C-alpha positions as CSV (number, residue, x, y, z in Angstrom):
1,M,-19.4,4.8,-14.2
2,V,-22.6,3.7,-12.4
3,S,-22.4,0.1,-14.2
4,A,-18.4,0.1,-13.0
5,L,-19.4,0.6,-9.5
6,R,-21.6,-2.5,-9.7
7,Q,-18.7,-4.7,-10.5
8,P,-17.4,-6.4,-7.6
9,A,-13.7,-5.8,-8.1
10,T,-14.4,-2.0,-8.3
11,R,-16.7,-2.0,-5.1
12,R,-13.6,-3.8,-3.5
13,S,-11.1,-1.5,-4.5
14,L,-13.4,1.7,-3.4
15,L,-13.7,0.1,0.2
16,N,-10.1,-0.8,0.4
17,L,-9.1,3.1,-0.2
18,A,-12.1,4.1,2.1
19,A,-10.5,1.9,4.7
20,F,-7.0,3.2,4.3
21,E,-8.4,6.9,4.4
22,L,-10.4,5.8,7.4
23,G,-7.1,4.6,9.2
24,W,-5.5,7.4,8.2
25,L,-7.6,10.1,9.6
26,A,-8.0,7.9,12.9
27,C,-4.1,7.7,13.1
28,V,-3.5,11.3,12.3
29,L,-6.1,12.8,14.3
30,G,-6.8,10.3,17.1
31,G,-3.1,10.1,18.0
32,S,-1.7,6.3,19.2
33,W,-4.2,5.7,21.7
34,V,-6.6,5.7,18.8
35,A,-4.2,4.3,15.8
36,V,-3.5,1.1,17.8
37,P,-6.9,-0.4,18.0
38,A,-8.1,1.0,14.8
39,A,-5.3,0.1,12.7
40,A,-4.9,-3.6,14.3
41,L,-8.6,-3.5,13.2
42,L,-8.5,-2.5,9.8
43,L,-5.3,-4.2,9.4
44,G,-7.0,-7.4,10.5
45,L,-10.2,-7.0,8.5
46,H,-8.0,-6.6,5.3
47,L,-5.9,-9.8,6.2
48,A,-9.3,-11.8,6.6
49,W,-11.5,-10.5,3.6
50,Q,-9.2,-9.1,1.2
51,A,-5.7,-9.7,1.2
52,R,-4.1,-12.1,-1.3
53,P,-2.3,-15.4,0.0
54,G,1.3,-14.1,1.8
55,E,0.4,-10.4,1.6
56,W,0.9,-10.0,5.3
57,R,4.6,-9.8,4.3
58,W,3.9,-7.0,2.4
59,L,2.4,-5.2,5.3
60,A,5.1,-6.4,8.0
61,G,7.9,-5.3,5.4
62,F,6.2,-2.0,5.1
63,A,6.0,-1.4,8.7
64,A,9.9,-2.1,9.2
65,L,10.6,0.2,5.9
66,G,8.3,3.1,7.8
67,L,10.6,2.4,11.1
68,A,13.7,2.7,9.2
69,V,12.5,5.7,6.7
70,D,10.5,7.6,9.3
71,G,12.9,6.7,12.3
72,G,15.9,7.7,10.1
73,L,14.2,10.8,9.2
74,T,13.5,11.7,12.7
75,L,16.9,10.9,14.1
76,A,18.0,13.4,11.2
77,G,15.7,15.8,12.8
78,G,13.0,16.0,10.1
79,F,10.3,15.5,12.6
80,E,9.4,17.2,15.9
81,F,6.8,15.4,17.8
82,G,6.6,17.5,20.8
83,D,5.7,15.7,23.8
84,Q,4.2,12.4,22.2
85,P,5.0,9.3,23.3
86,L,7.7,7.4,20.9
87,A,7.5,3.8,19.8
88,F,11.0,2.2,19.5
89,G,12.5,5.6,20.9
90,V,11.9,7.3,17.5
91,L,8.3,7.5,16.1
92,P,4.6,8.1,18.0
93,L,2.9,4.8,16.9
94,W,0.3,6.7,14.9
95,L,2.8,7.6,12.1
96,W,4.4,4.2,12.1
97,L,1.1,2.4,11.5
98,L,0.4,4.5,8.2
99,W,2.9,2.6,6.6
100,P,1.3,-0.8,7.1
101,L,-2.1,0.7,6.3
102,F,-0.2,2.1,3.1
103,A,0.6,-1.2,2.3
104,T,-3.2,-2.4,1.9
105,L,-3.3,-0.5,-1.1
106,L,-0.5,-2.2,-3.1
107,H,-2.5,-5.3,-4.6
108,H,-5.7,-3.5,-4.7
109,S,-6.8,0.0,-5.0
110,L,-3.6,0.7,-6.8
111,A,-2.5,-2.0,-8.6
112,W,-3.2,-0.6,-11.9
113,L,-0.4,2.3,-11.0
114,W,2.4,-0.3,-10.8
115,Q,2.2,-0.7,-14.4
116,R,2.7,3.2,-15.2
117,P,6.2,3.9,-14.0
118,W,6.0,7.5,-14.8
119,L,2.8,8.2,-13.0
120,A,3.5,6.1,-10.1
121,V,6.9,8.2,-9.5
122,L,4.8,11.6,-10.1
123,G,2.3,10.2,-7.9
124,G,4.6,9.1,-5.0
125,A,6.8,12.2,-5.2
126,I,3.7,14.6,-4.9
127,S,1.1,12.7,-2.8
128,G,3.6,11.4,-0.2
129,P,4.9,15.1,1.0
130,F,1.4,16.1,0.8
131,S,0.3,13.6,3.0
132,Y,3.0,14.4,5.5
133,Y,2.4,17.9,5.3
134,A,-1.4,17.3,6.0
135,G,-0.8,14.7,8.6
136,A,1.6,17.4,10.6
137,R,-0.5,20.0,10.3
138,L,-3.4,18.3,11.7
139,A,-1.5,16.3,14.6
140,D,0.4,19.4,15.7
141,V,4.1,17.7,14.4
142,T,6.9,20.5,13.1
143,L,8.4,19.3,9.6
144,A,12.1,20.6,9.1
145,P,12.1,22.8,5.7
146,W,14.1,19.7,4.4
147,L,11.7,17.2,4.7
148,L,9.0,17.4,2.3
149,P,11.5,17.6,-0.5
150,A,13.2,14.4,1.1
151,Q,9.9,12.6,1.5
152,A,9.3,13.4,-2.3
153,L,12.5,11.7,-3.2
154,V,12.0,8.4,-0.9
155,W,8.1,8.3,-2.2
156,G,9.0,8.7,-5.7
157,L,11.8,6.1,-5.4
158,L,9.5,3.9,-3.0
159,C,6.9,4.0,-6.2
160,L,9.4,3.3,-8.9
161,W,10.8,0.1,-7.1
162,L,7.0,-0.7,-6.5
163,T,6.6,-0.3,-10.4
164,V,9.3,-2.6,-10.9
165,R,8.7,-5.2,-8.3
166,L,4.7,-5.4,-8.7
167,G,4.1,-3.9,-12.3
168,H,6.1,-6.7,-14.1
169,G,4.5,-9.4,-12.0
170,E,1.0,-8.2,-13.1
171,R,2.1,-7.9,-16.5
172,S,3.1,-11.2,-16.9
173,R,0.2,-12.7,-15.2
174,A,-2.1,-11.4,-17.7
């Protein structure tokens, strides 16, 4: 284990994961006023030091996907944000910024997962809703009773799609 931590790729993956976790905490605990500069800094550092060429498209795509998915679930009554200001009329910025932050993991600390479809689907279906539940508790957001099962379906299918999109590409390069 110690020798694995000395490998540059392992250190980069752990740094990638730590940066995401730091961003998640900044967004959830700090709200939008902390999330915007924190996410901008973390996304900028990721693009400058770790991203593959063209990876910015994944970050932008996940930002759009997050607006569509969480925005749609908000409009359907899945989230209640109280008096938090909403971006685009549907989501607090802090929640929306979690999507491109998640995308920073796709080609790095989660790259191994996309070659294991069932594990990816199960992981998405469990960890996605768990993240929403934990974030809602910390950020004083009310979740509709149906939202976590809906998130399990969304994240399970999203991770399945990622195994098709990224897992096949990784295997073909090997």
